[in-house]
N, C-alpha and C positions, 0 to 999 in steps of 0.2 A: 367552160361556163363557170363563172365565179360570182356568187351573190355578194352584194355590198350594200350597207345602209348608207344613203347619201342625202344631202340637202341639195336640191336642184335650185341654184340661184336664179336662173333664168325664169323658171316656172314658179318659184317661190313656195315650194312645199317640200316636206320630207317624204321620201319614198321608203316604204317598208323594205323594199328590195329592188334592186336593179340587176337585171341579168344580161350577160353578154355571151353571144354565140357568134362565131365568125361568119358562117354561111348556112343557109337552109332554103329549101324550096317550099317550105310550109310557113304559115303564120306563126310568129313567135311572140310570146308575151315578154315585152322588154322592160316593163316596170309596172308596179302596182302599189297602191297606197289608199289612204282614205279619200274616197270620192273620185279616184282616177285609175284607169287601167290603160296601159299602153301596149299596142300591138304593132310590131315592126316600127317603133318610134312614133307612132300616131296616137295621141291621147284621146281617150273616150271617157266621157263623164256620165254616160248612161249605162244601163245593163246591156251586155253584149253576148252574142252567140258566135263563137270562133270555130270555124271549120278549117280544113286544110288550105282552102283557097280564098276564103272570104270572111269578113267580119260583118255580122248583122247588128247594126246599131239599134238602140231603143227596142231591143228584142222582147222585153217583158217589163211590165210595171205592176206591182202588187205584192201580195203575200205569196210566199213559196207554196203554200197550201192551195193557191189558185191556179197553179200551173196545169196545163192540159196538153194533150198530144198536138193540138193546133200550134202551140208555141214551138214545138220541135219539128214542124213541117219542113223548114229549110233543109233539114238533114235528109229528107226523102224526096226532094223535088227533082232529082236527076242531074243537078248542076255540079255535083261532086263526082270525082272519079269512082269513089267507093263510099258506102255508108260506114260511118265509124263503128267500131266494135264497142267502144266505150265513150260515154258522155260524162264528163265531170261536171257536176252541178255545184258551183260555188254559191252557197246560200247567204252570202254577206258576212257580217261580223260573227254571227252565231251559226252553229251547226243545226240546221232545221231541215227536217225531211218533208218532201212533198207527199201528196196522197199516194199510198202504196199501189193503188190501181194504176196510176201513171207509170210507175216502175214496171208493173206487170205488162202493160201495153207495149212499152218500149222493148221489153224482153221478148215479147212475141215477134217483134220485128228484127230480133237478133242484136239488140243494142242494150248493153248493161249501163244503167244509170248509177254512178257512184256519187254519193252526196258527202260534202265536207264544207268547211267554211271557205270563203273565197281565197284567202291566203294559201291554204293547203292545196286548193284546186289549181291555182296558178303554178305552184311548185311542181305538182304532180303532172300537169299538162306539159311543162317544159321537159321533164324527164321522159315522158312517153313520146313526145315529138322527137327528142334526140335519139330514141330507139326506133324511129320510123314506124311507130304503131299508128293504126287508123283511129284517131281520137278527135273529139270535139270538146269544147268547153262552153258551158252555159253559165255566165258569171253575173252575179248580183253585186253591185258596187258595195264596197266596205264603207260602213258609216261609223261615226264616232261613238254611237251608243252600243 
């Protein structure tokens, strides 16, 4: 896997990073930049929740402080083979923490919520997936501000 900064002529935007991995049975973040996240080559322009087997579009809208356990319900609905040990919360352009009560609730269910900006969350997710760790990513789109 090698990161590269690229200008995508077809899509007409610069990507902060484009990642390449030959094969995987998990969802892979293939690209991220301002206003776009790509998973397995599919572009998403809304906030997404990425699990091992699915991408939940329009996952959340609002301030990071407004996140609740309800937003993380797809992690516990039984559709995944296993509940992730770690959820990476990409909080957009800035490093913003949610309410600590949310972090405590997730911890009670055996899930660690790691908070970082979305760029860092994308990179970290890719590393953990390559190690076959049970991980999910809850990503807020990167904005220009």
